[in-house]
C-alpha positions in Angstrom: -27.8 17.8 6.1 -26.7 21.4 5.6 -30.3 22.6 5.5 -31.1 20.8 8.8 -28.1 22.5 10.4 -29.3 25.9 9.2 -32.8 25.2 10.6 -31.2 24.2 13.9 -29.4 27.5 14.1 -32.5 29.5 13.2 -34.4 27.6 15.9 -32.0 28.7 18.5 -29.0 26.3 18.5 -25.5 27.9 18.6 -23.3 27.9 15.5 -20.6 25.7 17.0 -22.9 23.1 18.5 -24.9 22.8 15.2 -21.7 22.6 13.1 -20.3 19.9 15.4 -23.4 17.8 15.5 -23.9 18.0 11.7 -20.1 17.7 10.9 -20.1 21.0 9.0 -17.6 23.8 9.0 -18.7 26.7 11.2 -18.0 29.4 8.6 -19.9 27.5 6.0 -22.9 27.2 8.3 -22.7 30.9 9.1 -22.7 31.8 5.4 -25.8 29.7 4.7 -27.6 31.0 7.8 -26.9 34.6 6.6 -28.2 33.7 3.1 -31.3 32.1 4.6 -32.1 35.1 6.8 -31.5 37.7 4.0 -33.6 35.8 1.4 -37.2 34.5 1.5 -36.8 32.3 -1.5 -35.2 28.8 -1.6 -31.5 28.5 -1.3 -29.5 25.9 -3.1 -27.7 23.7 -0.7 -25.7 21.8 -3.4 -22.0 21.9 -3.8 -20.5 24.3 -6.2 -18.0 22.0 -8.0 -20.6 20.8 -10.5 -21.1 24.4 -11.8 -17.3 24.8 -12.3 -16.8 21.3 -13.7 -15.6 21.6 -17.3 -16.9 18.3 -18.5 -19.9 16.8 -16.9 -21.5 14.2 -19.2 -18.6 14.0 -21.6 -16.2 13.1 -18.8 -17.3 9.5 -19.0 -16.3 9.4 -22.7 -12.9 10.7 -21.8 -12.5 8.0 -19.1 -13.5 5.3 -21.6 -11.0 6.6 -24.1 -8.2 6.4 -21.4 -9.2 2.8 -20.5 -9.3 1.8 -24.1 -5.9 3.4 -24.9 -4.4 1.7 -21.9 -5.6 -1.7 -23.0 -3.9 -1.1 -26.4 -0.6 -0.2 -24.6 -1.0 3.5 -25.4 -1.9 4.8 -21.9 -1.4 8.6 -21.4 1.0 10.1 -18.9 -0.5 12.9 -16.8 0.9 15.7 -18.9 -0.6 14.2 -22.1 -3.9 13.8 -20.3 -4.2 17.5 -19.3 -3.2 18.6 -22.8 -5.9 16.2 -24.2 -8.4 17.6 -21.8 -7.7 21.1 -23.0 -8.1 20.1 -26.6 -11.2 18.2 -25.8 -12.7 21.2 -24.0 -11.8 23.6 -26.9 -13.3 21.2 -29.5 -16.5 20.9 -27.6 -16.7 24.7 -27.1 -16.6 24.5 -23.3 -15.8 27.6 -21.1 -12.3 27.1 -19.7 -10.2 29.3 -17.4 -7.8 31.8 -18.9 -4.9 29.9 -17.3 -5.8 26.9 -19.5 -5.7 29.1 -22.6 -2.4 30.6 -21.7 -0.7 27.2 -21.0 -2.7 25.3 -23.6 -3.4 22.6 -21.1 -5.7 21.9 -18.2 -4.5 22.7 -14.7 -3.1 20.5 -12.0 -6.2 20.9 -9.9 -8.4 19.8 -12.7 -6.3 16.7 -13.1 -6.3 15.9 -9.4 -10.1 16.4 -9.2 -10.6 14.4 -12.4 -8.7 11.4 -10.9 -10.7 11.8 -7.6 -14.0 11.7 -9.4 -13.0 8.7 -11.5 -11.9 6.1 -9.1 -11.6 3.4 -11.8 -8.6 5.2 -13.2 -5.1 5.0 -11.6 -1.7 6.3 -12.4 0.8 3.5 -12.4 4.0 2.5 -14.0 3.3 -0.4 -16.3 5.4 -3.5 -16.6 8.0 -3.2 -19.3 6.7 -5.1 -22.3 8.8 -5.9 -25.4 7.5 -4.0 -28.4 7.1 -7.2 -30.5 5.0 -8.8 -27.7 2.8 -5.7 -27.3 2.1 -5.4 -31.0 1.6 -9.1 -31.8 -0.6 -9.9 -28.7 -4.1 -9.8 -30.2 -7.1 -12.1 -30.2 -6.3 -13.7 -33.5 -2.7 -14.6 -32.6 -3.7 -15.8 -29.1 -6.3 -18.1 -30.7 -3.8 -19.4 -33.2 -1.4 -20.2 -30.3 -3.9 -22.4 -28.6 -4.9 -24.1 -31.9 -1.3 -24.9 -32.6 -0.7 -26.0 -29.0 -3.6 -28.4 -29.1 -2.4 -29.8 -32.5 1.1 -30.4 -31.0 -0.4 -32.1 -27.9 -2.4 -34.5 -30.1 0.4 -35.2 -32.6 3.2 -35.8 -30.0 0.8 -37.3 -27.3 2.2 -34.9 -24.6 1.2 -34.7 -21.0 0.9 -31.3 -19.3 4.0 -32.0 -17.2 6.1 -32.0 -20.4 5.6 -28.3 -21.1 8.1 -25.6 -19.9 9.0 -22.0 -20.8 11.7 -21.6 -23.3 13.2 -18.3 -24.4 14.2 -18.3 -28.1 16.1 -15.0 -27.8 17.8 -13.9 -24.6 17.7 -10.2 -25.7 14.5 -8.4 -25.1 13.9 -4.9 -26.5 11.6 -3.2 -24.1 9.8 0.1 -24.3 10.5 2.7 -21.7 7.9 2.4 -19.0 6.3 5.7 -17.8 3.4 6.3 -15.5 0.1 5.9 -17.4 -3.5 6.8 -16.6 -5.2 3.4 -16.8 -7.6 1.3 -14.9 
């Protein structure tokens, strides 16, 4: 699209009309027309953010880690995520900005762009879950619950309308809910 707008300007169209018809910023169009006129070789019409992106292929691994940790009730808050991103970049010998090294964490703009690039992640405040429930809710215990429930149904000859929720203990000890990066 940008290349077509540049060709339209070179063919005689005005900058403003070409920018308006192709939905491109006028100054961006002028810059690329100037590049096209000064060089005979091909010009890259791709966006620059890929070149400055710290993680490209490994970003998917970071997303998967965030999703997995969220499923295990260990989602990361935004500050923990940007510190993890810095450590991840340093361990993978990635070139990072000097501000990251000074602060020992990724920047706010990296975090915002990371969340924009990965739409499956969201920042939300999870429902407060009691620590015992969070620790004990796993596949084995859930299966045992249904095995025992089926056994009781058969022994007592219960109908579904005979089942209700009962709280054994009125005091719940909940963890403090913070906003986590999750999916």
